N, C-alpha and C positions, 0 to 999 in steps of 0.2 A: 594399552590405549589410554590416552589422557581422559580425565574425568569429564571435561567439557564435551569431548567427542561422544562419550557414552550418553551424557544427558541429551545432547542434540539428537542422537540416534533414537533414544526412547521417545522424545517429543515427536520426532518424525513418525515413528511407528504408531503412536497414539493418534496423531492427526489422520493418518491413513486409515486406521481402524474406525475413527469417527466418520470419515468420508464413506467408507464401505457400509457402515450402519445407515447413513443417510441414503445411499443408493438403494438399500433394501427397503427403506420406507417408501421409496418411489417405485417399488416392485421390480427392480432390476436384479436378476439373478446372475451375478458376474460370471460364475462358472459355466454358464450356458453359452457365452459368446467368446469368439476368438480375439476380437480386437477391442477390448476394453482395458485401458491402462490407467491405474490409479496411483496418483502421487500425493504429496502432502496436502495440497489445497486445490488440486485440479484433477479432473477425469478426462481422459482423451478417448474418444470413440473413433476408431479407424473407419474410413468410408471406402466403399468399393464401387467400381463402375459395373455395368451390367454384364461385362465379360469376366468379372471376378478379379480385376486388377485393382490394387490399392491406388487410390487417386486423391486422397486427402484425409482430413480429420476434422472433428468438431471437439472443441474444448468446452468443458462445463465446470464452472466455479460456483458452487451453490451459495457461497457467502458474498459473492461480488454483486455490485450494483447492476440491476437489470436495465437501467436507463442507458448505460454505456454500451451501445450496440456494436457488435463485431469488433470489439477492442481486445487484442490478444493478452493484455496484461491486467486490465481492469474490468472487462465486461463479463457478464455471467456466461454468455455464449460467444464463441468465436469459431468461425469455420474457414478452413483453408483448403482450396481445391487446386489440383495440379494436373494440367493436361497439355496437349499440343499447343504450340504458340498460337495466341489469339483465339483459343477455343476453350470454353468452359466445359469440363466434363460433366456427364450425368452421373451423379453419385447418390447412393442410397445407403441406408443402414438397416440391417436385419435380413440380409439375403441368406444367412445360414439357416433361417427358419422356412425358407421357400420350399414348399412341397410340390414336386412336379406332378403328382397324382391328384392334387386338390383341384376342385372346380372354382375356387374363390381365392381372391387375394385382397386383403385389407390394406389400404393406404392411409397413412397418417402424416401430419405435419412434423411431429416430433418423436424422438426416441422413446420417451417414457410412455407415451400412448401405445406405441408399437409393442413395448414390453408387456403391457397388460394383456394384449391379444396373444402374444407368444406363450404366456403363462397358461392360457386356456387351450393351447395346442394349434392355434391358427397361424397360417402364413400371413405375415404383415411386414411391410417395409415403411420406414420413415423417409419421406421425400426431403425433409429438412427445408421445406419451402411451402409456401401457400399456393403454389401454382403447379399445375399438372402438365403444362404445355410441352415441356421437354420430354415427357414420358409417354405421350399419346401413342406414338407408333409402337413402342414396346408393349404397352397395355393391349393394343389391338392384336398384336402378334401372339399374345399369350392364349387367346381364345378361352378366357375364363371370366367369370363375373368379378368386377372390381367394386369393392365396397369402400366408400370414403368415410373417414372418421374426422369430423371437424369440431373445433372448439366452439364455445358459445358465441364467439365474435364472428364466426363464419370464416370462409376462405374461398379460394377459387380452385379447389381440388378437382373440379371438373364436373361433367354431366353424369356422374356415376350415382348409383344408389347410395343413400346415406344411412349409416348406422344411427339409430335414434337414441341419443343420450338422454337420460331423464332430465326434464326441464329444471329441476332443482340442483343439478350438478353442472359445474363449469365445463368439465371435459372428462374424458375417460379415466384420467388419473385420479379424479375425485370419487369415482364410483367404487363401491364395495365389490368384492369378488362375486357375491351372489347377484348383484345388479348386472355385472358384466355377463355372467352366465345366462341371466334372464334375457338381456337384450340381444345376445348372440344365439339364442336357442334355435332360431329358424335356420341358422347356418351350420349347426352342429353336424347334421347328416351329410352336408356337402364337403365337410372338412377333409376327409380322406376317402374319397370314392375309389 
């Protein structure tokens, strides 16, 4: 193998290792999830519909500009969904943590907030949206308590009970593990009935 190819391969491995370390600081345990693909400068989260079919992905580039919204090459986040013609599929992330025997389901806007709840053993899905409207019928059919987790800027995740994030924190991702256990303690008994 030529020397330049070896150098390129080492640089690529270092970049991927750095990205994996960054994901761990965001409390994502990669080995827990089936659809997390890590490349040199981008992470791809596979998205599933409510029937378990792959229907899209979200890209995450931690070093990219946050102002470039939904730009596949320069944006921090980019989402692509694929469904029937003229139909946007309902896609979520985190279904592999869905416990059918649980009486509660946490809903979040983003993946990293859902990860914090997964790490505590809760069922949580990221809607990847600040709107709950497309999910209302599914939530209703689940016959369980829905708890929304909203950032400090608020959102429209619906008329559900809200998890109370400490006022000095921006969102769940900023909380310590002890704070998360404290704010979820009332739901611990309902976790796996």
